Residue frames as a rotation matrix with the C-alpha (Angstrom) as fourth column:
MET 1
0.578 0.816 0.000 0.00
0.816 -0.578 0.000 0.00
0.000 0.000 -1.000 0.00
GLU 2
-0.254 -0.652 0.714 1.34
0.622 -0.676 -0.396 3.41
0.741 0.344 0.577 -0.99
GLU 3
-0.310 0.056 -0.949 1.74
0.873 -0.380 -0.307 5.89
-0.378 -0.923 0.069 1.86
LEU 4
0.672 0.570 0.473 -0.23
0.687 -0.718 -0.111 9.13
0.276 0.400 -0.874 1.46
ARG 5
-0.466 -0.884 -0.045 2.13
0.872 -0.449 -0.197 12.07
0.154 -0.131 0.979 1.23
GLU 6
0.505 0.592 -0.628 1.17
0.690 -0.714 -0.118 15.33
-0.518 -0.374 -0.769 2.84
VAL 7
-0.411 -0.594 0.692 1.82
0.886 -0.438 0.151 18.29
0.213 0.675 0.706 0.57
PRO 8
-0.677 0.181 -0.713 1.36
0.173 -0.903 -0.393 22.02
-0.715 -0.390 0.580 0.81
ILE 9
0.122 0.785 0.607 -1.65
0.971 0.032 -0.236 23.55
-0.205 0.618 -0.759 -0.93
LEU 10
-0.909 -0.366 -0.200 -1.50
0.299 -0.906 0.299 26.77
-0.290 0.212 0.933 -2.94
ILE 11
0.158 0.966 0.206 -4.65
0.973 -0.116 -0.199 28.88
-0.168 0.232 -0.958 -3.14
PHE 12
-0.798 -0.366 0.479 -5.30
0.478 -0.868 0.134 32.46
0.367 0.336 0.867 -4.22
GLU 13
-0.691 0.525 -0.496 -7.34
0.246 -0.475 -0.845 35.07
-0.680 -0.706 0.199 -2.38
GLY 14
-0.321 0.552 -0.769 -8.89
-0.763 -0.632 -0.135 36.15
-0.561 0.544 0.624 -5.68
GLY 15
0.644 0.490 0.588 -9.45
-0.099 0.815 -0.571 32.60
-0.759 0.309 0.574 -6.90
PHE 16
-0.564 -0.797 -0.217 -7.79
-0.398 0.031 0.917 31.20
-0.724 0.604 -0.335 -10.02
THR 17
0.492 0.870 0.033 -10.03
-0.257 0.181 -0.949 31.08
-0.832 0.459 0.312 -13.08
GLU 18
0.412 -0.285 0.865 -9.42
0.832 0.506 -0.230 29.98
-0.372 0.814 0.446 -16.65
ARG 19
0.875 -0.080 0.477 -8.87
0.179 -0.863 -0.472 33.65
0.450 0.499 -0.741 -17.43
ASP 20
0.702 -0.657 0.273 -6.20
-0.603 -0.346 0.718 33.83
-0.378 -0.669 -0.640 -14.72
GLU 21
0.410 -0.519 0.750 -4.60
0.374 0.846 0.381 30.72
-0.832 0.124 0.541 -16.20
PHE 22
0.522 -0.117 0.845 -4.32
0.841 -0.093 -0.533 32.58
0.141 0.989 0.050 -19.51
GLU 23
0.792 -0.073 0.606 -3.41
0.047 -0.983 -0.180 36.09
0.608 0.171 -0.775 -18.25
THR 24
0.922 -0.387 0.018 -1.08
-0.065 -0.109 0.992 35.43
-0.382 -0.916 -0.126 -15.30
PRO 25
0.245 -0.900 0.361 1.97
0.845 0.381 0.375 34.35
-0.474 0.213 0.854 -17.36
SER 26
0.184 -0.130 0.974 1.67
0.747 -0.626 -0.224 37.54
0.639 0.769 -0.018 -19.45
LYS 27
0.881 0.189 0.435 1.47
-0.110 -0.811 0.575 39.73
0.461 -0.554 -0.693 -16.36
GLY 28
0.009 -0.974 -0.228 4.52
0.064 0.228 -0.972 38.06
0.998 -0.006 0.065 -14.83
TYR 29
-0.894 -0.288 0.343 3.31
-0.320 -0.127 -0.939 38.26
0.314 -0.949 0.021 -11.25
ARG 30
0.116 0.927 -0.357 0.67
0.206 0.329 0.921 36.96
0.972 -0.181 -0.153 -8.87
PRO 31
-0.542 -0.478 0.691 0.42
-0.389 -0.586 -0.711 38.82
0.745 -0.654 0.132 -5.56
ASP 32
0.024 0.736 0.676 -2.32
-0.968 -0.151 0.199 36.95
0.249 -0.659 0.709 -3.68
GLY 33
-0.026 -0.092 -0.995 -0.99
-0.162 0.983 -0.087 33.46
0.986 0.159 -0.040 -3.03
ILE 34
0.290 0.090 0.953 -1.63
-0.957 0.056 0.286 31.62
-0.027 -0.994 0.103 0.20
VAL 35
-0.347 -0.435 -0.831 0.30
-0.357 0.880 -0.312 28.46
0.867 0.188 -0.461 1.04
ILE 36
0.535 0.512 0.672 -1.36
-0.839 0.231 0.493 26.08
0.097 -0.827 0.553 3.48
LEU 37
-0.548 -0.811 -0.204 1.04
-0.739 0.583 -0.337 23.55
0.392 -0.034 -0.919 4.96
PRO 38
-0.232 0.455 -0.860 -0.03
0.130 0.891 0.436 20.08
0.964 -0.011 -0.266 6.08
ASP 39
-0.634 -0.037 -0.772 0.13
0.764 0.125 -0.633 21.30
0.119 -0.992 -0.051 9.70
LYS 40
0.350 0.930 0.115 -2.42
0.931 -0.359 0.062 24.02
0.099 0.085 -0.991 8.72
ARG 41
-0.127 -0.432 -0.893 -0.04
0.381 -0.852 0.359 26.97
-0.916 -0.295 0.273 9.02
ARG 42
0.667 0.424 0.613 -0.73
0.736 -0.244 -0.632 29.57
-0.118 0.872 -0.474 6.32
PHE 43
-0.267 -0.824 -0.500 1.70
0.490 -0.562 0.666 31.90
-0.830 -0.067 0.554 4.55
SER 44
0.806 0.412 -0.426 1.28
-0.102 -0.613 -0.784 34.77
-0.584 0.675 -0.452 2.10
VAL 45
-0.212 -0.872 0.442 3.36
0.588 0.247 0.770 34.40
-0.780 0.423 0.460 -1.05
TYR 46
0.620 0.247 -0.744 3.98
-0.329 -0.779 -0.533 36.71
-0.712 0.576 -0.402 -3.97
PHE 47
0.223 -0.501 0.836 5.20
0.694 0.684 0.225 35.33
-0.685 0.530 0.500 -7.30
TYR 48
0.514 -0.182 -0.838 7.26
-0.560 -0.811 -0.168 37.19
-0.649 0.556 -0.519 -9.90
ASP 49
0.741 -0.480 0.470 9.03
0.668 0.599 -0.441 36.20
-0.070 0.641 0.764 -13.09
PRO 50
-0.146 -0.922 -0.359 12.49
0.828 -0.312 0.465 37.73
-0.541 -0.230 0.809 -13.69
VAL 51
-0.564 -0.056 0.824 11.34
0.679 -0.600 0.423 40.06
0.471 0.798 0.376 -16.48
ARG 52
0.455 0.819 0.350 8.48
0.381 -0.535 0.754 41.61
0.805 -0.210 -0.556 -14.48
LEU 53
0.635 -0.304 -0.710 10.69
0.723 -0.089 0.685 41.86
-0.272 -0.948 0.163 -11.40
GLN 54
-0.476 -0.872 0.113 13.29
0.842 -0.415 0.346 43.77
-0.254 0.260 0.932 -13.40
GLN 55
-0.313 0.447 0.838 10.65
0.509 -0.666 0.546 46.10
0.802 0.597 -0.019 -14.86
ASP 56
0.744 0.662 -0.092 9.12
0.402 -0.333 0.853 46.84
0.534 -0.672 -0.513 -11.46
LEU 57
0.336 -0.712 -0.617 12.53
0.841 -0.068 0.537 47.30
-0.424 -0.699 0.576 -9.87
PHE 58
-0.579 -0.528 0.621 13.45
0.778 -0.586 0.226 49.85
0.245 0.614 0.750 -12.55
VAL 59
0.002 0.698 0.716 10.32
0.214 -0.700 0.682 51.87
0.977 0.152 -0.151 -11.74
GLU 60
0.854 0.511 -0.096 10.05
0.156 -0.075 0.985 51.38
0.496 -0.856 -0.144 -7.97
LYS 61
0.147 -0.926 0.347 13.81
-0.631 -0.358 -0.689 51.26
0.762 -0.118 -0.637 -7.16
ILE 62
-0.825 -0.363 0.432 13.10
-0.565 0.530 -0.632 48.76
0.000 -0.766 -0.643 -4.36
ILE 63
0.165 0.852 -0.497 10.93
-0.537 0.500 0.679 45.69
0.828 0.155 0.540 -3.99
ALA 64
-0.890 -0.387 0.242 10.37
-0.400 0.405 -0.822 44.18
0.220 -0.828 -0.515 -0.57
GLU 65
0.228 0.965 -0.128 7.63
-0.800 0.261 0.540 41.61
0.554 -0.021 0.832 -0.26
VAL 66
-0.362 -0.242 0.900 7.50
-0.764 0.631 -0.138 39.01
-0.534 -0.738 -0.413 2.49
GLY 67
0.100 0.388 0.916 7.25
0.092 0.913 -0.397 35.62
-0.991 0.124 0.055 0.83
LEU 68
0.454 -0.009 -0.891 8.52
-0.810 -0.422 -0.408 36.85
-0.372 0.907 -0.199 -2.54
ILE 69
0.106 -0.363 0.926 9.20
0.231 0.914 0.333 33.90
-0.967 0.178 0.181 -4.86
VAL 70
0.091 -0.174 -0.980 10.86
-0.872 -0.490 0.006 34.47
-0.481 0.854 -0.196 -8.23
ILE 71
0.082 0.011 0.997 10.20
0.228 0.973 -0.030 31.74
-0.970 0.230 0.077 -10.80
GLU 72
-0.812 -0.541 0.219 10.99
0.304 -0.071 0.950 31.38
-0.499 0.838 0.222 -14.49
GLU 73
-0.738 0.661 0.137 7.34
-0.100 -0.307 0.946 31.71
0.667 0.685 0.293 -15.55
VAL 74
-0.801 0.491 0.342 4.29
-0.465 -0.150 -0.873 32.54
-0.377 -0.858 0.348 -13.45
THR 75
-0.278 0.726 -0.630 1.98
-0.509 0.445 0.737 29.65
0.815 0.525 0.246 -14.29
ARG 76
0.622 0.574 0.532 -0.13
-0.761 0.282 0.585 27.60
0.186 -0.769 0.612 -11.91
GLU 77
0.875 -0.304 -0.376 2.11
0.262 0.952 -0.160 24.59
0.406 0.042 0.913 -12.51
LYS 78
-0.071 -0.982 0.175 5.36
0.340 -0.189 -0.921 26.49
0.938 -0.006 0.347 -11.88
MET 79
-0.090 0.104 0.991 3.96
-0.770 -0.638 -0.003 28.17
0.631 -0.763 0.137 -8.77
GLU 80
0.853 0.468 0.230 2.87
-0.510 0.660 0.551 24.82
0.106 -0.588 0.802 -7.32
GLU 81
0.606 -0.721 -0.336 6.25
0.487 0.670 -0.560 23.25
0.629 0.175 0.758 -8.15
ALA 82
-0.258 -0.723 0.642 8.04
-0.113 -0.637 -0.763 26.12
0.960 -0.269 0.082 -6.42
VAL 83
0.278 0.451 0.848 5.87
-0.893 -0.203 0.401 25.82
0.353 -0.869 0.346 -3.31
GLN 84
0.978 0.090 -0.187 6.55
-0.040 0.966 0.255 22.08
0.203 -0.242 0.949 -3.14
LYS 85
0.250 -0.964 -0.094 10.31
0.521 0.216 -0.826 22.54
0.816 0.157 0.556 -3.49
LEU 86
-0.301 -0.336 0.892 10.37
-0.447 -0.777 -0.444 25.31
0.842 -0.533 0.084 -0.91
TYR 87
0.665 0.585 0.464 8.34
-0.709 0.298 0.640 23.15
0.237 -0.754 0.613 1.47
GLU 88
0.844 -0.358 -0.398 10.81
0.324 0.934 -0.153 20.30
0.427 0.000 0.904 1.06
ILE 89
-0.192 -0.979 0.067 13.75
0.547 -0.163 -0.821 22.53
0.815 -0.121 0.566 2.02
LYS 90
0.061 0.348 -0.935 11.76
0.998 -0.051 0.046 23.99
-0.032 -0.936 -0.350 4.95
TYR 91
-0.691 -0.276 0.669 11.69
0.441 -0.893 0.087 27.53
0.573 0.355 0.738 3.54
PHE 92
0.156 0.878 0.453 8.37
0.034 -0.463 0.886 28.28
0.987 -0.123 -0.102 5.21
ASP 93
0.440 -0.077 -0.894 9.86
0.865 0.304 0.400 27.56
0.241 -0.950 0.201 8.64
SER 94
-0.625 -0.751 -0.214 11.71
0.779 -0.619 -0.103 30.88
-0.054 -0.231 0.971 8.30
LEU 95
-0.632 0.494 0.598 8.49
-0.030 -0.786 0.617 32.87
0.774 0.372 0.512 7.75
VAL 96
-0.881 0.454 0.132 5.85
-0.209 -0.123 -0.970 34.02
-0.424 -0.882 0.203 10.21
PRO 97
-0.649 0.701 0.294 2.46
0.753 0.539 0.378 32.39
0.107 0.467 -0.878 9.49
ILE 98
-0.722 0.538 0.435 -0.58
-0.392 -0.836 0.383 34.56
0.570 0.106 0.815 8.87
ALA 99
-0.780 0.482 0.399 -3.54
-0.340 0.208 -0.917 34.38
-0.525 -0.851 0.001 11.22
């Protein structure tokens, strides 16, 4: 019998529709992620791709977001992969959970 593996869950405050699936990679960011760990702790996350991060940094001069995750492309699949990898290396243990 295969053991069930507990994994983190990624949700979005604004939901994630088919339209989001289409538009999010073009925008290059997604600011409303919530990661729920198997122990029920929750963390805010903010996804950027390198191009959008560079553009925003040029305009804003500084970017400081708690839970900022830079990935090659901001797609649902890539965001979920990143969350899983970060969970495996215990990245979320260094963050303060949200209430």
